[in-house]
Each structure stands twice: as C-alpha cells, then as structure tokens.
C-alpha positions in Angstrom: -19.8 -1.8 2.1 -20.4 1.0 -0.4 -16.8 1.2 -1.5 -16.7 -2.4 -2.4 -19.8 -2.0 -4.5 -18.6 1.2 -6.5 -15.5 3.4 -6.8 -15.2 6.5 -4.5 -16.6 9.0 -7.0 -19.7 6.9 -7.4 -20.2 6.1 -3.7 -23.3 7.5 -1.9 -23.4 8.8 1.6 -27.0 7.7 1.7 -25.9 4.1 1.1 -23.0 4.3 3.5 -25.2 5.5 6.4 -27.9 2.9 5.4 -25.3 0.1 5.5 -23.9 1.3 8.7 -27.4 1.7 10.3 -26.6 5.2 11.6 -28.2 8.6 11.3 -26.7 11.1 8.8 -25.6 13.4 11.7 -23.6 10.6 13.2 -21.7 10.1 10.0 -20.8 13.8 9.8 -19.9 13.9 13.5 -16.9 11.8 12.5 -16.3 12.4 8.8 -16.5 15.4 6.5 -17.7 13.4 3.6 -17.3 10.1 1.7 -13.8 11.0 0.7 -12.8 11.5 4.4 -14.2 8.1 5.2 -12.6 6.4 2.3 -9.1 7.9 3.1 -9.7 6.9 6.8 -10.3 3.4 5.8 -7.2 3.3 3.5 -5.0 4.8 6.3 -6.3 2.1 8.7 -5.3 -0.6 6.2 -2.0 1.2 5.6 -1.2 1.1 9.3 -1.9 -2.6 9.6 0.3 -3.2 6.5 3.0 -0.9 7.8 3.1 -2.8 11.2 3.3 -6.1 9.4 6.0 -4.8 7.0 8.2 -3.7 10.0 7.7 -7.1 11.8 8.8 -8.8 8.6 11.7 -6.5 8.1 12.8 -7.5 11.6 12.3 -11.1 10.8 14.4 -10.9 7.6 17.2 -9.2 9.3 16.7 -5.9 7.5 16.7 -7.3 4.0 14.5 -4.7 2.2 14.2 -6.7 -0.9 13.0 -10.0 0.6 10.7 -8.0 2.9 9.2 -6.2 -0.1 8.6 -9.5 -2.0 7.0 -11.1 1.2 4.9 -8.0 1.8 3.7 -8.0 -1.8 2.7 -11.7 -1.6 0.8 -10.9 1.6 -0.9 -7.9 0.1 -2.2 -9.7 -3.0 -3.4 -12.6 -1.1 -5.2 -10.7 1.7 -6.6 -8.2 -0.8 -8.3 -11.0 -2.7 -10.3 -12.2 0.3 -13.9 -11.8 -0.5 -14.6 -9.2 2.2 -11.7 -7.0 0.7 -11.6 -7.9 -2.9 -13.8 -5.4 -4.5 -12.8 -2.6 -2.2 -9.3 -2.9 -3.3 -10.1 -3.5 -6.9 -12.3 -0.3 -7.0 -9.5 1.6 -5.1 -6.6 0.5 -7.2 -8.3 0.6 -10.7 -9.8 4.0 -10.0 -6.5 5.5 -8.6 -6.1 9.1 -9.2 -3.1 11.4 -8.3 -4.6 12.4 -4.9 -5.3 8.9 -4.0 -1.8 7.6 -5.1 -0.2 10.4 -3.2 -2.0 9.6 0.0 -1.3 5.9 -0.4 2.4 6.3 -1.3 3.3 9.1 1.1 1.2 8.0 4.2 4.5 6.9 5.9 6.0 10.3 5.5 3.2 12.3 7.1 3.8 13.9 10.4 1.9 11.4 12.4 3.6 8.5 10.6 7.2 9.7 10.8 8.0 7.4 13.8 6.9 4.3 11.7 9.0 5.5 8.8 12.1 6.1 11.1 11.6 2.7 12.7 11.5 1.1 9.3 14.5 2.9 8.0 16.5 2.0 11.2 15.8 -1.7 10.6 17.0 -1.8 7.0 20.3 -3.4 6.7 22.2 -1.0 4.6 25.5 -3.0 4.6 24.7 -4.5 1.1 23.2 -1.4 -0.4 25.2 0.9 -2.7 24.3 4.1 -1.0 26.2 7.4 -0.8 23.9 9.0 1.7 20.6 8.7 3.6 18.8 10.5 0.8 19.6 7.7 -1.5 17.9 5.3 0.8 14.9 7.4 0.7 14.9 7.3 -3.2 15.3 3.5 -3.0 12.3 3.1 -0.9 10.2 5.5 -3.2 11.2 3.4 -6.2 10.3 0.1 -4.4 6.9 1.6 -3.4 6.2 2.8 -7.0 7.1 -0.6 -8.4 4.9 -2.2 -5.8 1.8 -0.1 -6.4 2.2 -0.6 -10.2 2.3 -4.4 -9.7 -0.7 -4.3 -7.3 -2.7 -2.3 -9.9 -1.8 -4.9 -12.6 -2.9 -7.7 -10.4 -6.5 -6.2 -10.2 -6.6 -4.8 -13.7 -5.6 -8.1 -15.3 -7.0 -10.4 -12.6 -3.6 -12.0 -12.6 -3.1 -15.2 -10.7 -1.0 -14.8 -7.5 1.9 -17.0 -8.8 2.2 -15.0 -12.0 2.0 -11.7 -10.2 4.6 -12.7 -7.5 6.9 -14.0 -10.3 6.8 -10.7 -12.2 7.2 -8.6 -9.1 10.2 -10.7 -7.8 11.9 -10.3 -11.2 11.4 -6.5 -11.0 12.7 -6.3 -7.5 15.7 -8.5 -8.5 16.4 -6.1 -11.4 16.4 -3.2 -9.0 18.6 -5.1 -6.6 21.1 -5.8 -9.3 21.1 -2.4 -10.9 20.9 -1.5 -14.5 24.5 -0.9 -15.4 27.3 -3.4 -15.8 30.4 -2.8 -13.7 
C-alpha cells in the first residue's frame, strides 16, 4: 500500500492505482484525490476502533478510564501488526492540523453523532466530578488528546508496548485523580 511506503504528502496516485490494479478513471470515480482516499481509510479504521471502544465501554460498565487504557493497549498492539505498522507510523509521525482535526473530531461529525451519543450514554458518570454535560465533553476531548499524544510517541520513539502502556496508564490515572489537593 502506498501510504505504508510513504507519508500522504509523498504518495503517488500512479502508485496507488498500480497497486490496486485499477484504471485511473476508476480511482477518480470514488475519490477526488489521494487525500480523499487517505481520509477515507482513516475513517474506516476510526469506525472499527469506535465500535470496539463502545463494546469495551459496555464490558467495563461505563468506566471511561479503564476503557481508555484498554483501547490504547489494543491500538498500539494492532497498529504494530506488519500490515498496518508503516501506515500508522507515517500517519502519526506526519500529523498536521487537518489530519489531527479529522482524527480527533470524527466522532462529532454529523454522520457520527449517533456513535458519540451512544458512547456518552454508556459512560458511568456517577464517579465523575461533573457540573454539566459540557464538562463530560471536555473530559473526553482531554482523554483523546492525551491518547493521540501517546500514540505518536509510541511510533516516534519506537517505544515497547509495556513502557507505552505504563506511561499512558500513569497519565490517565493523573487525570482521574485531578491536579489539586482537596
């Protein structure tokens, strides 16, 4: 796959259609360009990860912190599989604002609102220090930001899974405890 070989900005449509064994016209029948294909692939992966996240959230009785740690572990392990490794490495290490925005906000887009609402409805808010629903949204945004930063570090430093998971769990625990003493 072209995006596993090189980052998006270096990818070639000629190589994409050659690898796929399709005529150029067929490619443009479905995609406007290489960026459109790349974001389509990321969206497909995001949907799979989102479905798994919701299933895990149910399994963990709405515990958002345990679910985040479990999902992070799954992401780093599955993204290291040979068929995915270089695609994700190129994606995360060459992240720009547009790509980060698409990845971090995909669950808030119009066609993904039902997934977001399903996820939020499953979160056990009994143990969360929330004043309103907006604060839950902020908590989720912070957890997503910490998660992306850690995933990027995994690929940038080629960090072993155990070390990456330990660091991530420590950061999630810190967020869970809060920053100020009572």
